[in-house]
C-alpha angles and dihedrals in degrees: 000000000000117000094208144031123197128187117197132188115190120199110184123196104229139158092270144345094273092056090046091055091048090054092048088051090052089052093049090047089052091050092050091055095055098083095242126122108257140170124203113216130181093262106023144003120240122210130184133197141073112005094225093049092048093049089049089054090050090051095049090048090064093058092040094056091051092046089053094055110282113139086205136331144213116223117195109199130188117188130192112187128181119156091212092056137278129237110277122243087251093053090052101047111020094089089056097054129091113251 
């Protein structure tokens, strides 16, 4: 059971909307390669796992976005932490999905 859940919304300042979306796609691709459970939504991406690992991913995202062309960025982050385990993404949203 994961001990933490983090949702992140990255809003890069770029030359235009198309470049901003490209940077966001790079960030999402990076998250997916980190070996944590994640779910992409229309406004943010949620991740679950070990708190330290998730915070390290958040840290690296800041540098990645700039490396990929962002002049600067806003990152909005929500954290749920419970050492005994948090509800999983699936437990939170499965009942709301069409089957």
